[in-house]
N, CA, C and O atoms as a Maestro MAE file, in Angstrom:
{
 s_m_m2io_version
 :::
 2.0.0
}

f_m_ct {
 s_m_title
 :::
 protein
 m_atom[348] {
  # First column is atom index #
  i_m_mmod_type
  r_m_x_coord
  r_m_y_coord
  r_m_z_coord
  i_m_residue_number
  s_m_chain_name
  s_m_pdb_residue_name
  s_m_pdb_atom_name
  i_m_atomic_number
  :::
  1 25 94.800 62.436 83.827 1 A "UNK " " N  " 7
  2 3 94.342 63.200 84.965 1 A "UNK " " CA " 6
  3 2 93.141 62.475 85.580 1 A "UNK " " C  " 6
  4 15 92.234 62.053 84.863 1 A "UNK " " O  " 8
  5 25 93.139 62.336 86.877 2 A "UNK " " N  " 7
  6 3 92.100 61.589 87.583 2 A "UNK " " CA " 6
  7 2 91.183 62.577 88.321 2 A "UNK " " C  " 6
  8 15 91.649 63.382 89.128 2 A "UNK " " O  " 8
  9 25 89.864 62.505 88.031 3 A "UNK " " N  " 7
  10 3 88.894 63.397 88.683 3 A "UNK " " CA " 6
  11 2 88.232 62.666 89.843 3 A "UNK " " C  " 6
  12 15 87.846 61.504 89.713 3 A "UNK " " O  " 8
  13 25 88.104 63.331 90.947 4 A "UNK " " N  " 7
  14 3 87.447 62.749 92.119 4 A "UNK " " CA " 6
  15 2 86.070 63.387 92.281 4 A "UNK " " C  " 6
  16 15 85.878 64.568 91.989 4 A "UNK " " O  " 8
  17 25 85.132 62.595 92.743 5 A "UNK " " N  " 7
  18 3 83.776 63.094 92.971 5 A "UNK " " CA " 6
  19 2 83.770 63.930 94.245 5 A "UNK " " C  " 6
  20 15 84.320 63.519 95.266 5 A "UNK " " O  " 8
  21 25 83.152 65.089 94.181 6 A "UNK " " N  " 7
  22 3 83.020 65.953 95.354 6 A "UNK " " CA " 6
  23 2 81.588 65.800 95.861 6 A "UNK " " C  " 6
  24 15 80.635 65.998 95.108 6 A "UNK " " O  " 8
  25 25 81.439 65.444 97.149 7 A "UNK " " N  " 7
  26 3 80.101 65.250 97.714 7 A "UNK " " CA " 6
  27 2 79.285 66.530 97.612 7 A "UNK " " C  " 6
  28 15 79.771 67.622 97.902 7 A "UNK " " O  " 8
  29 25 78.025 66.369 97.192 8 A "UNK " " N  " 7
  30 3 77.116 67.496 97.106 8 A "UNK " " CA " 6
  31 2 77.162 68.209 95.772 8 A "UNK " " C  " 6
  32 15 76.379 69.132 95.546 8 A "UNK " " O  " 8
  33 25 78.055 67.810 94.883 9 A "UNK " " N  " 7
  34 3 78.154 68.455 93.576 9 A "UNK " " CA " 6
  35 2 77.836 67.416 92.515 9 A "UNK " " C  " 6
  36 15 78.493 66.378 92.438 9 A "UNK " " O  " 8
  37 25 76.840 67.690 91.705 10 A "UNK " " N  " 7
  38 3 76.433 66.749 90.657 10 A "UNK " " CA " 6
  39 2 77.297 66.957 89.419 10 A "UNK " " C  " 6
  40 15 77.799 68.057 89.191 10 A "UNK " " O  " 8
  41 25 77.472 65.915 88.622 11 A "UNK " " N  " 7
  42 3 78.211 66.067 87.364 11 A "UNK " " CA " 6
  43 2 77.522 67.091 86.466 11 A "UNK " " C  " 6
  44 15 76.310 67.288 86.560 11 A "UNK " " O  " 8
  45 25 78.281 67.734 85.608 12 A "UNK " " N  " 7
  46 3 77.769 68.830 84.781 12 A "UNK " " CA " 6
  47 2 76.561 68.433 83.949 12 A "UNK " " C  " 6
  48 15 75.604 69.203 83.871 12 A "UNK " " O  " 8
  49 25 76.568 67.271 83.329 13 A "UNK " " N  " 7
  50 3 75.446 66.836 82.497 13 A "UNK " " CA " 6
  51 2 74.164 66.707 83.292 13 A "UNK " " C  " 6
  52 15 73.082 67.024 82.798 13 A "UNK " " O  " 8
  53 25 74.285 66.247 84.505 14 A "UNK " " N  " 7
  54 3 73.111 66.066 85.356 14 A "UNK " " CA " 6
  55 2 72.497 67.412 85.740 14 A "UNK " " C  " 6
  56 15 71.275 67.551 85.768 14 A "UNK " " O  " 8
  57 25 73.317 68.373 86.027 15 A "UNK " " N  " 7
  58 3 72.822 69.698 86.386 15 A "UNK " " CA " 6
  59 2 72.028 70.282 85.227 15 A "UNK " " C  " 6
  60 15 70.953 70.846 85.426 15 A "UNK " " O  " 8
  61 25 72.559 70.146 84.018 16 A "UNK " " N  " 7
  62 3 71.868 70.660 82.844 16 A "UNK " " CA " 6
  63 2 70.528 69.949 82.659 16 A "UNK " " C  " 6
  64 15 69.531 70.581 82.311 16 A "UNK " " O  " 8
  65 25 70.504 68.647 82.888 17 A "UNK " " N  " 7
  66 3 69.269 67.879 82.748 17 A "UNK " " CA " 6
  67 2 68.203 68.340 83.727 17 A "UNK " " C  " 6
  68 15 67.037 68.466 83.353 17 A "UNK " " O  " 8
  69 25 68.575 68.589 84.952 18 A "UNK " " N  " 7
  70 3 67.619 69.048 85.959 18 A "UNK " " CA " 6
  71 2 67.089 70.426 85.578 18 A "UNK " " C  " 6
  72 15 65.891 70.687 85.689 18 A "UNK " " O  " 8
  73 25 67.979 71.303 85.129 19 A "UNK " " N  " 7
  74 3 67.573 72.645 84.732 19 A "UNK " " CA " 6
  75 2 66.606 72.629 83.571 19 A "UNK " " C  " 6
  76 15 65.621 73.367 83.574 19 A "UNK " " O  " 8
  77 25 66.871 71.799 82.579 20 A "UNK " " N  " 7
  78 3 65.986 71.756 81.417 20 A "UNK " " CA " 6
  79 2 64.641 71.140 81.792 20 A "UNK " " C  " 6
  80 15 63.606 71.537 81.255 20 A "UNK " " O  " 8
  81 25 64.649 70.187 82.696 21 A "UNK " " N  " 7
  82 3 63.400 69.583 83.165 21 A "UNK " " CA " 6
  83 2 62.556 70.632 83.892 21 A "UNK " " C  " 6
  84 15 61.341 70.695 83.707 21 A "UNK " " O  " 8
  85 25 63.199 71.443 84.707 22 A "UNK " " N  " 7
  86 3 62.484 72.501 85.423 22 A "UNK " " CA " 6
  87 2 61.906 73.515 84.442 22 A "UNK " " C  " 6
  88 15 60.775 73.968 84.615 22 A "UNK " " O  " 8
  89 25 62.661 73.869 83.428 23 A "UNK " " N  " 7
  90 3 62.166 74.809 82.419 23 A "UNK " " CA " 6
  91 2 60.936 74.248 81.720 23 A "UNK " " C  " 6
  92 15 59.969 74.969 81.476 23 A "UNK " " O  " 8
  93 25 60.977 72.958 81.399 24 A "UNK " " N  " 7
  94 3 59.841 72.324 80.735 24 A "UNK " " CA " 6
  95 2 58.617 72.347 81.649 24 A "UNK " " C  " 6
  96 15 57.506 72.635 81.203 24 A "UNK " " O  " 8
  97 25 58.828 72.044 82.920 25 A "UNK " " N  " 7
  98 3 57.706 72.065 83.864 25 A "UNK " " CA " 6
  99 2 57.133 73.473 83.995 25 A "UNK " " C  " 6
  100 15 55.917 73.647 84.074 25 A "UNK " " O  " 8
  101 25 58.006 74.475 84.019 26 A "UNK " " N  " 7
  102 3 57.529 75.861 84.102 26 A "UNK " " CA " 6
  103 2 56.697 76.227 82.884 26 A "UNK " " C  " 6
  104 15 55.646 76.856 83.010 26 A "UNK " " O  " 8
  105 25 57.172 75.828 81.693 27 A "UNK " " N  " 7
  106 3 56.421 76.118 80.468 27 A "UNK " " CA " 6
  107 2 55.072 75.413 80.495 27 A "UNK " " C  " 6
  108 15 54.050 76.005 80.149 27 A "UNK " " O  " 8
  109 25 55.068 74.140 80.910 28 A "UNK " " N  " 7
  110 3 53.814 73.383 80.978 28 A "UNK " " CA " 6
  111 2 52.837 74.033 81.957 28 A "UNK " " C  " 6
  112 15 51.648 74.161 81.665 28 A "UNK " " O  " 8
  113 25 53.339 74.434 83.102 29 A "UNK " " N  " 7
  114 3 52.482 75.059 84.111 29 A "UNK " " CA " 6
  115 2 51.923 76.376 83.589 29 A "UNK " " C  " 6
  116 15 50.743 76.671 83.780 29 A "UNK " " O  " 8
  117 25 52.755 77.160 82.936 30 A "UNK " " N  " 7
  118 3 52.302 78.432 82.373 30 A "UNK " " CA " 6
  119 2 51.211 78.189 81.331 30 A "UNK " " C  " 6
  120 15 50.223 78.921 81.268 30 A "UNK " " O  " 8
  121 25 51.402 77.166 80.528 31 A "UNK " " N  " 7
  122 3 50.410 76.825 79.503 31 A "UNK " " CA " 6
  123 2 49.087 76.410 80.160 31 A "UNK " " C  " 6
  124 15 48.013 76.817 79.716 31 A "UNK " " O  " 8
  125 25 49.173 75.604 81.212 32 A "UNK " " N  " 7
  126 3 47.962 75.173 81.923 32 A "UNK " " CA " 6
  127 2 47.273 76.369 82.577 32 A "UNK " " C  " 6
  128 15 46.045 76.454 82.583 32 A "UNK " " O  " 8
  129 25 48.060 77.290 83.127 33 A "UNK " " N  " 7
  130 3 47.482 78.477 83.760 33 A "UNK " " CA " 6
  131 2 46.712 79.321 82.759 33 A "UNK " " C  " 6
  132 15 45.663 79.877 83.086 33 A "UNK " " O  " 8
  133 25 47.230 79.417 81.539 34 A "UNK " " N  " 7
  134 3 46.538 80.197 80.510 34 A "UNK " " CA " 6
  135 2 45.255 79.519 80.058 34 A "UNK " " C  " 6
  136 15 44.303 80.194 79.666 34 A "UNK " " O  " 8
  137 25 45.219 78.189 80.106 35 A "UNK " " N  " 7
  138 3 44.049 77.448 79.645 35 A "UNK " " CA " 6
  139 2 42.905 77.464 80.648 35 A "UNK " " C  " 6
  140 15 41.759 77.236 80.261 35 A "UNK " " O  " 8
  141 25 43.172 77.724 81.913 36 A "UNK " " N  " 7
  142 3 42.155 77.537 82.940 36 A "UNK " " CA " 6
  143 2 41.838 78.806 83.738 36 A "UNK " " C  " 6
  144 15 41.750 78.724 84.963 36 A "UNK " " O  " 8
  145 25 41.664 79.970 83.114 37 A "UNK " " N  " 7
  146 3 41.370 81.169 83.916 37 A "UNK " " CA " 6
  147 2 40.001 81.114 84.582 37 A "UNK " " C  " 6
  148 15 39.829 81.631 85.685 37 A "UNK " " O  " 8
  149 25 39.012 80.484 83.915 38 A "UNK " " N  " 7
  150 3 37.672 80.392 84.509 38 A "UNK " " CA " 6
  151 2 37.696 79.521 85.754 38 A "UNK " " C  " 6
  152 15 37.074 79.846 86.766 38 A "UNK " " O  " 8
  153 25 38.417 78.416 85.669 39 A "UNK " " N  " 7
  154 3 38.505 77.513 86.821 39 A "UNK " " CA " 6
  155 2 39.216 78.205 87.984 39 A "UNK " " C  " 6
  156 15 38.818 78.056 89.139 39 A "UNK " " O  " 8
  157 25 40.260 78.955 87.676 40 A "UNK " " N  " 7
  158 3 40.971 79.680 88.732 40 A "UNK " " CA " 6
  159 2 40.088 80.767 89.341 40 A "UNK " " C  " 6
  160 15 40.112 80.983 90.552 40 A "UNK " " O  " 8
  161 25 39.315 81.447 88.505 41 A "UNK " " N  " 7
  162 3 38.413 82.488 89.014 41 A "UNK " " CA " 6
  163 2 37.361 81.875 89.935 41 A "UNK " " C  " 6
  164 15 37.033 82.443 90.977 41 A "UNK " " O  " 8
  165 25 36.837 80.716 89.545 42 A "UNK " " N  " 7
  166 3 35.847 80.028 90.375 42 A "UNK " " CA " 6
  167 2 36.469 79.595 91.698 42 A "UNK " " C  " 6
  168 15 35.856 79.734 92.757 42 A "UNK " " O  " 8
  169 25 37.690 79.071 91.631 43 A "UNK " " N  " 7
  170 3 38.390 78.648 92.844 43 A "UNK " " CA " 6
  171 2 38.619 79.854 93.763 43 A "UNK " " C  " 6
  172 15 38.430 79.756 94.975 43 A "UNK " " O  " 8
  173 25 39.026 80.987 93.185 44 A "UNK " " N  " 7
  174 3 39.261 82.190 93.980 44 A "UNK " " CA " 6
  175 2 37.962 82.684 94.613 44 A "UNK " " C  " 6
  176 15 37.953 83.123 95.763 44 A "UNK " " O  " 8
  177 25 36.868 82.609 93.856 45 A "UNK " " N  " 7
  178 3 35.575 83.040 94.381 45 A "UNK " " CA " 6
  179 2 35.155 82.160 95.561 45 A "UNK " " C  " 6
  180 15 34.675 82.669 96.574 45 A "UNK " " O  " 8
  181 25 35.334 80.843 95.433 46 A "UNK " " N  " 7
  182 3 35.008 79.937 96.538 46 A "UNK " " CA " 6
  183 2 35.886 80.229 97.745 46 A "UNK " " C  " 6
  184 15 35.412 80.228 98.881 46 A "UNK " " O  " 8
  185 25 37.166 80.479 97.497 47 A "UNK " " N  " 7
  186 3 38.089 80.804 98.581 47 A "UNK " " CA " 6
  187 2 37.642 82.075 99.297 47 A "UNK " " C  " 6
  188 15 37.664 82.143 100.525 47 A "UNK " " O  " 8
  189 25 37.236 83.086 98.520 48 A "UNK " " N  " 7
  190 3 36.768 84.339 99.106 48 A "UNK " " CA " 6
  191 2 35.499 84.134 99.930 48 A "UNK " " C  " 6
  192 15 35.348 84.726 100.998 48 A "UNK " " O  " 8
  193 25 34.579 83.289 99.430 49 A "UNK " " N  " 7
  194 3 33.341 83.024 100.166 49 A "UNK " " CA " 6
  195 2 33.627 82.323 101.489 49 A "UNK " " C  " 6
  196 15 33.030 82.650 102.514 49 A "UNK " " O  " 8
  197 25 34.540 81.360 101.462 50 A "UNK " " N  " 7
  198 3 34.902 80.649 102.692 50 A "UNK " " CA " 6
  199 2 35.567 81.614 103.665 50 A "UNK " " C  " 6
  200 15 35.291 81.581 104.864 50 A "UNK " " O  " 8
  201 25 36.444 82.476 103.149 51 A "UNK " " N  " 7
  202 3 37.105 83.453 104.011 51 A "UNK " " CA " 6
  203 2 36.092 84.398 104.646 51 A "UNK " " C  " 6
  204 15 36.174 84.692 105.838 51 A "UNK " " O  " 8
  205 25 35.142 84.871 103.852 52 A "UNK " " N  " 7
  206 3 34.116 85.773 104.369 52 A "UNK " " CA " 6
  207 2 33.260 85.080 105.425 52 A "UNK " " C  " 6
  208 15 32.951 85.668 106.462 52 A "UNK " " O  " 8
  209 25 32.879 83.837 105.164 53 A "UNK " " N  " 7
  210 3 32.085 83.085 106.136 53 A "UNK " " CA " 6
  211 2 32.871 82.892 107.431 53 A "UNK " " C  " 6
  212 15 32.309 82.997 108.521 53 A "UNK " " O  " 8
  213 25 34.162 82.611 107.316 54 A "UNK " " N  " 7
  214 3 34.998 82.435 108.498 54 A "UNK " " CA " 6
  215 2 35.097 83.731 109.292 54 A "UNK " " C  " 6
  216 15 34.988 83.726 110.518 54 A "UNK " " O  " 8
  217 25 35.304 84.838 108.588 55 A "UNK " " N  " 7
  218 3 35.386 86.128 109.275 55 A "UNK " " CA " 6
  219 2 34.081 86.474 109.974 55 A "UNK " " C  " 6
  220 15 34.089 86.977 111.097 55 A "UNK " " O  " 8
  221 25 32.963 86.207 109.314 56 A "UNK " " N  " 7
  222 3 31.661 86.480 109.930 56 A "UNK " " CA " 6
  223 2 31.458 85.631 111.174 56 A "UNK " " C  " 6
  224 15 30.937 86.113 112.180 56 A "UNK " " O  " 8
  225 25 31.868 84.366 111.109 57 A "UNK " " N  " 7
  226 3 31.722 83.481 112.267 57 A "UNK " " CA " 6
  227 2 32.581 83.966 113.428 57 A "UNK " " C  " 6
  228 15 32.135 83.972 114.576 57 A "UNK " " O  " 8
  229 25 33.805 84.368 113.132 58 A "UNK " " N  " 7
  230 3 34.692 84.861 114.185 58 A "UNK " " CA " 6
  231 2 34.144 86.154 114.776 58 A "UNK " " C  " 6
  232 15 34.155 86.340 115.993 58 A "UNK " " O  " 8
  233 25 33.668 87.041 113.920 59 A "UNK " " N  " 7
  234 3 33.106 88.307 114.402 59 A "UNK " " CA " 6
  235 2 31.928 88.055 115.333 59 A "UNK " " C  " 6
  236 15 31.779 88.721 116.357 59 A "UNK " " O  " 8
  237 25 31.098 87.095 114.971 60 A "UNK " " N  " 7
  238 3 29.942 86.771 115.802 60 A "UNK " " CA " 6
  239 2 30.383 86.221 117.154 60 A "UNK " " C  " 6
  240 15 29.756 86.497 118.177 60 A "UNK " " O  " 8
  241 25 31.463 85.443 117.155 61 A "UNK " " N  " 7
  242 3 31.944 84.869 118.408 61 A "UNK " " CA " 6
  243 2 32.544 85.918 119.338 61 A "UNK " " C  " 6
  244 15 32.397 85.826 120.557 61 A "UNK " " O  " 8
  245 25 33.214 86.906 118.774 62 A "UNK " " N  " 7
  246 3 33.911 87.866 119.624 62 A "UNK " " CA " 6
  247 2 33.132 89.149 119.868 62 A "UNK " " C  " 6
  248 15 33.624 90.047 120.551 62 A "UNK " " O  " 8
  249 25 31.934 89.250 119.325 63 A "UNK " " N  " 7
  250 3 31.122 90.445 119.565 63 A "UNK " " CA " 6
  251 2 30.906 90.630 121.059 63 A "UNK " " C  " 6
  252 15 30.689 89.674 121.804 63 A "UNK " " O  " 8
  253 25 30.973 91.878 121.468 64 A "UNK " " N  " 7
  254 3 30.703 92.175 122.871 64 A "UNK " " CA " 6
  255 2 29.211 92.025 123.106 64 A "UNK " " C  " 6
  256 15 28.390 92.657 122.441 64 A "UNK " " O  " 8
  257 25 28.889 91.194 124.045 65 A "UNK " " N  " 7
  258 3 27.478 90.979 124.366 65 A "UNK " " CA " 6
  259 2 27.197 91.663 125.707 65 A "UNK " " C  " 6
  260 15 27.879 91.420 126.702 65 A "UNK " " O  " 8
  261 25 26.196 92.506 125.706 66 A "UNK " " N  " 7
  262 3 25.868 93.270 126.906 66 A "UNK " " CA " 6
  263 2 24.474 92.885 127.377 66 A "UNK " " C  " 6
  264 15 23.520 92.858 126.600 66 A "UNK " " O  " 8
  265 25 24.383 92.590 128.655 67 A "UNK " " N  " 7
  266 3 23.097 92.251 129.249 67 A "UNK " " CA " 6
  267 2 22.640 93.461 130.050 67 A "UNK " " C  " 6
  268 15 23.281 93.852 131.025 67 A "UNK " " O  " 8
  269 25 21.527 94.046 129.630 68 A "UNK " " N  " 7
  270 3 20.980 95.206 130.341 68 A "UNK " " CA " 6
  271 2 19.950 94.701 131.349 68 A "UNK " " C  " 6
  272 15 19.071 93.901 131.027 68 A "UNK " " O  " 8
  273 25 20.086 95.185 132.552 69 A "UNK " " N  " 7
  274 3 19.195 94.706 133.606 69 A "UNK " " CA " 6
  275 2 18.671 95.881 134.420 69 A "UNK " " C  " 6
  276 15 19.267 96.957 134.466 69 A "UNK " " O  " 8
  277 25 17.558 95.637 135.045 70 A "UNK " " N  " 7
  278 3 17.051 96.600 136.016 70 A "UNK " " CA " 6
  279 2 17.699 96.271 137.349 70 A "UNK " " C  " 6
  280 15 18.200 95.164 137.545 70 A "UNK " " O  " 8
  281 25 17.691 97.211 138.247 71 A "UNK " " N  " 7
  282 3 18.343 97.027 139.537 71 A "UNK " " CA " 6
  283 2 17.835 95.793 140.278 71 A "UNK " " C  " 6
  284 15 18.613 95.090 140.923 71 A "UNK " " O  " 8
  285 25 16.546 95.533 140.186 72 A "UNK " " N  " 7
  286 3 15.999 94.432 140.989 72 A "UNK " " CA " 6
  287 2 16.454 93.052 140.502 72 A "UNK " " C  " 6
  288 15 16.388 92.090 141.268 72 A "UNK " " O  " 8
  289 25 16.916 92.927 139.241 73 A "UNK " " N  " 7
  290 3 17.332 91.607 138.761 73 A "UNK " " CA " 6
  291 2 18.842 91.525 138.516 73 A "UNK " " C  " 6
  292 15 19.305 90.639 137.797 73 A "UNK " " O  " 8
  293 25 19.605 92.438 139.106 74 A "UNK " " N  " 7
  294 3 21.046 92.482 138.864 74 A "UNK " " CA " 6
  295 2 21.755 91.213 139.328 74 A "UNK " " C  " 6
  296 15 22.697 90.762 138.674 74 A "UNK " " O  " 8
  297 25 21.323 90.634 140.434 75 A "UNK " " N  " 7
  298 3 21.969 89.409 140.914 75 A "UNK " " CA " 6
  299 2 21.822 88.275 139.901 75 A "UNK " " C  " 6
  300 15 22.748 87.491 139.690 75 A "UNK " " O  " 8
  301 25 20.662 88.203 139.288 76 A "UNK " " N  " 7
  302 3 20.457 87.177 138.262 76 A "UNK " " CA " 6
  303 2 21.325 87.459 137.033 76 A "UNK " " C  " 6
  304 15 21.879 86.541 136.428 76 A "UNK " " O  " 8
  305 25 21.434 88.718 136.680 77 A "UNK " " N  " 7
  306 3 22.218 89.084 135.495 77 A "UNK " " CA " 6
  307 2 23.702 88.794 135.691 77 A "UNK " " C  " 6
  308 15 24.395 88.424 134.744 77 A "UNK " " O  " 8
  309 25 24.195 88.963 136.929 78 A "UNK " " N  " 7
  310 3 25.610 88.700 137.187 78 A "UNK " " CA " 6
  311 2 25.974 87.248 136.907 78 A "UNK " " C  " 6
  312 15 27.130 86.937 136.622 78 A "UNK " " O  " 8
  313 25 25.004 86.375 136.988 79 A "UNK " " N  " 7
  314 3 25.250 84.958 136.704 79 A "UNK " " CA " 6
  315 2 25.345 84.695 135.201 79 A "UNK " " C  " 6
  316 15 25.852 83.659 134.771 79 A "UNK " " O  " 8
  317 25 24.849 85.652 134.408 80 A "UNK " " N  " 7
  318 3 24.870 85.490 132.951 80 A "UNK " " CA " 6
  319 2 26.315 85.612 132.451 80 A "UNK " " C  " 6
  320 15 27.043 86.487 132.918 80 A "UNK " " O  " 8
  321 25 26.749 84.757 131.513 81 A "UNK " " N  " 7
  322 3 28.151 84.776 131.076 81 A "UNK " " CA " 6
  323 2 28.570 86.066 130.367 81 A "UNK " " C  " 6
  324 15 29.766 86.336 130.258 81 A "UNK " " O  " 8
  325 25 27.613 86.872 129.881 82 A "UNK " " N  " 7
  326 3 27.963 88.096 129.167 82 A "UNK " " CA " 6
  327 2 27.621 89.351 129.966 82 A "UNK " " C  " 6
  328 15 27.499 90.435 129.396 82 A "UNK " " O  " 8
  329 25 27.467 89.209 131.271 83 A "UNK " " N  " 7
  330 3 27.108 90.350 132.106 83 A "UNK " " CA " 6
  331 2 28.220 91.391 132.088 83 A "UNK " " C  " 6
  332 15 29.402 91.062 132.189 83 A "UNK " " O  " 8
  333 25 27.816 92.656 131.956 84 A "UNK " " N  " 7
  334 3 28.774 93.763 131.980 84 A "UNK " " CA " 6
  335 2 28.209 94.858 132.878 84 A "UNK " " C  " 6
  336 15 27.176 95.447 132.560 84 A "UNK " " O  " 8
  337 25 28.867 95.134 133.984 85 A "UNK " " N  " 7
  338 3 28.384 96.097 134.968 85 A "UNK " " CA " 6
  339 2 28.451 97.533 134.444 85 A "UNK " " C  " 6
  340 15 27.785 98.408 134.998 85 A "UNK " " O  " 8
  341 25 29.225 97.802 133.404 86 A "UNK " " N  " 7
  342 3 29.421 99.180 132.932 86 A "UNK " " CA " 6
  343 2 28.203 99.768 132.247 86 A "UNK " " C  " 6
  344 15 28.195 100.969 131.975 86 A "UNK " " O  " 8
  345 25 27.184 98.995 131.957 87 A "UNK " " N  " 7
  346 3 26.001 99.504 131.250 87 A "UNK " " CA " 6
  347 2 25.167 100.335 132.186 87 A "UNK " " C  " 6
  348 15 24.126 100.857 131.787 87 A "UNK " " O  " 8
  :::
 }
 m_bond[347] {
  # First column is bond index #
  i_m_from
  i_m_to
  i_m_order
  :::
  1 1 2 1
  2 2 3 1
  3 3 4 2
  4 3 5 1
  5 5 6 1
  6 6 7 1
  7 7 8 2
  8 7 9 1
  9 9 10 1
  10 10 11 1
  11 11 12 2
  12 11 13 1
  13 13 14 1
  14 14 15 1
  15 15 16 2
  16 15 17 1
  17 17 18 1
  18 18 19 1
  19 19 20 2
  20 19 21 1
  21 21 22 1
  22 22 23 1
  23 23 24 2
  24 23 25 1
  25 25 26 1
  26 26 27 1
  27 27 28 2
  28 27 29 1
  29 29 30 1
  30 30 31 1
  31 31 32 2
  32 31 33 1
  33 33 34 1
  34 34 35 1
  35 35 36 2
  36 35 37 1
  37 37 38 1
  38 38 39 1
  39 39 40 2
  40 39 41 1
  41 41 42 1
  42 42 43 1
  43 43 44 2
  44 43 45 1
  45 45 46 1
  46 46 47 1
  47 47 48 2
  48 47 49 1
  49 49 50 1
  50 50 51 1
  51 51 52 2
  52 51 53 1
  53 53 54 1
  54 54 55 1
  55 55 56 2
  56 55 57 1
  57 57 58 1
  58 58 59 1
  59 59 60 2
  60 59 61 1
  61 61 62 1
  62 62 63 1
  63 63 64 2
  64 63 65 1
  65 65 66 1
  66 66 67 1
  67 67 68 2
  68 67 69 1
  69 69 70 1
  70 70 71 1
  71 71 72 2
  72 71 73 1
  73 73 74 1
  74 74 75 1
  75 75 76 2
  76 75 77 1
  77 77 78 1
  78 78 79 1
  79 79 80 2
  80 79 81 1
  81 81 82 1
  82 82 83 1
  83 83 84 2
  84 83 85 1
  85 85 86 1
  86 86 87 1
  87 87 88 2
  88 87 89 1
  89 89 90 1
  90 90 91 1
  91 91 92 2
  92 91 93 1
  93 93 94 1
  94 94 95 1
  95 95 96 2
  96 95 97 1
  97 97 98 1
  98 98 99 1
  99 99 100 2
  100 99 101 1
  101 101 102 1
  102 102 103 1
  103 103 104 2
  104 103 105 1
  105 105 106 1
  106 106 107 1
  107 107 108 2
  108 107 109 1
  109 109 110 1
  110 110 111 1
  111 111 112 2
  112 111 113 1
  113 113 114 1
  114 114 115 1
  115 115 116 2
  116 115 117 1
  117 117 118 1
  118 118 119 1
  119 119 120 2
  120 119 121 1
  121 121 122 1
  122 122 123 1
  123 123 124 2
  124 123 125 1
  125 125 126 1
  126 126 127 1
  127 127 128 2
  128 127 129 1
  129 129 130 1
  130 130 131 1
  131 131 132 2
  132 131 133 1
  133 133 134 1
  134 134 135 1
  135 135 136 2
  136 135 137 1
  137 137 138 1
  138 138 139 1
  139 139 140 2
  140 139 141 1
  141 141 142 1
  142 142 143 1
  143 143 144 2
  144 143 145 1
  145 145 146 1
  146 146 147 1
  147 147 148 2
  148 147 149 1
  149 149 150 1
  150 150 151 1
  151 151 152 2
  152 151 153 1
  153 153 154 1
  154 154 155 1
  155 155 156 2
  156 155 157 1
  157 157 158 1
  158 158 159 1
  159 159 160 2
  160 159 161 1
  161 161 162 1
  162 162 163 1
  163 163 164 2
  164 163 165 1
  165 165 166 1
  166 166 167 1
  167 167 168 2
  168 167 169 1
  169 169 170 1
  170 170 171 1
  171 171 172 2
  172 171 173 1
  173 173 174 1
  174 174 175 1
  175 175 176 2
  176 175 177 1
  177 177 178 1
  178 178 179 1
  179 179 180 2
  180 179 181 1
  181 181 182 1
  182 182 183 1
  183 183 184 2
  184 183 185 1
  185 185 186 1
  186 186 187 1
  187 187 188 2
  188 187 189 1
  189 189 190 1
  190 190 191 1
  191 191 192 2
  192 191 193 1
  193 193 194 1
  194 194 195 1
  195 195 196 2
  196 195 197 1
  197 197 198 1
  198 198 199 1
  199 199 200 2
  200 199 201 1
  201 201 202 1
  202 202 203 1
  203 203 204 2
  204 203 205 1
  205 205 206 1
  206 206 207 1
  207 207 208 2
  208 207 209 1
  209 209 210 1
  210 210 211 1
  211 211 212 2
  212 211 213 1
  213 213 214 1
  214 214 215 1
  215 215 216 2
  216 215 217 1
  217 217 218 1
  218 218 219 1
  219 219 220 2
  220 219 221 1
  221 221 222 1
  222 222 223 1
  223 223 224 2
  224 223 225 1
  225 225 226 1
  226 226 227 1
  227 227 228 2
  228 227 229 1
  229 229 230 1
  230 230 231 1
  231 231 232 2
  232 231 233 1
  233 233 234 1
  234 234 235 1
  235 235 236 2
  236 235 237 1
  237 237 238 1
  238 238 239 1
  239 239 240 2
  240 239 241 1
  241 241 242 1
  242 242 243 1
  243 243 244 2
  244 243 245 1
  245 245 246 1
  246 246 247 1
  247 247 248 2
  248 247 249 1
  249 249 250 1
  250 250 251 1
  251 251 252 2
  252 251 253 1
  253 253 254 1
  254 254 255 1
  255 255 256 2
  256 255 257 1
  257 257 258 1
  258 258 259 1
  259 259 260 2
  260 259 261 1
  261 261 262 1
  262 262 263 1
  263 263 264 2
  264 263 265 1
  265 265 266 1
  266 266 267 1
  267 267 268 2
  268 267 269 1
  269 269 270 1
  270 270 271 1
  271 271 272 2
  272 271 273 1
  273 273 274 1
  274 274 275 1
  275 275 276 2
  276 275 277 1
  277 277 278 1
  278 278 279 1
  279 279 280 2
  280 279 281 1
  281 281 282 1
  282 282 283 1
  283 283 284 2
  284 283 285 1
  285 285 286 1
  286 286 287 1
  287 287 288 2
  288 287 289 1
  289 289 290 1
  290 290 291 1
  291 291 292 2
  292 291 293 1
  293 293 294 1
  294 294 295 1
  295 295 296 2
  296 295 297 1
  297 297 298 1
  298 298 299 1
  299 299 300 2
  300 299 301 1
  301 301 302 1
  302 302 303 1
  303 303 304 2
  304 303 305 1
  305 305 306 1
  306 306 307 1
  307 307 308 2
  308 307 309 1
  309 309 310 1
  310 310 311 1
  311 311 312 2
  312 311 313 1
  313 313 314 1
  314 314 315 1
  315 315 316 2
  316 315 317 1
  317 317 318 1
  318 318 319 1
  319 319 320 2
  320 319 321 1
  321 321 322 1
  322 322 323 1
  323 323 324 2
  324 323 325 1
  325 325 326 1
  326 326 327 1
  327 327 328 2
  328 327 329 1
  329 329 330 1
  330 330 331 1
  331 331 332 2
  332 331 333 1
  333 333 334 1
  334 334 335 1
  335 335 336 2
  336 335 337 1
  337 337 338 1
  338 338 339 1
  339 339 340 2
  340 339 341 1
  341 341 342 1
  342 342 343 1
  343 343 344 2
  344 343 345 1
  345 345 346 1
  346 346 347 1
  347 347 348 2
  :::
 }
}
């Protein structure tokens, strides 16, 4: 009996080899994850600090800025980039 190769399908032995390699990598990664909880906690803390700093910077940029003026200086205030007539 003559077997022909089907494109996109790996021989059975090769599939098993890839699967076992993936299992080994998963076990190794799990082992490394258990060994480094302090490092991960530190990384998460740094990530949180950067996120908080980014949010604060964005909040500062988008804050509504209101320029309060007296009637006599309204023309000057209108030239200000944050002038708001509703005040």
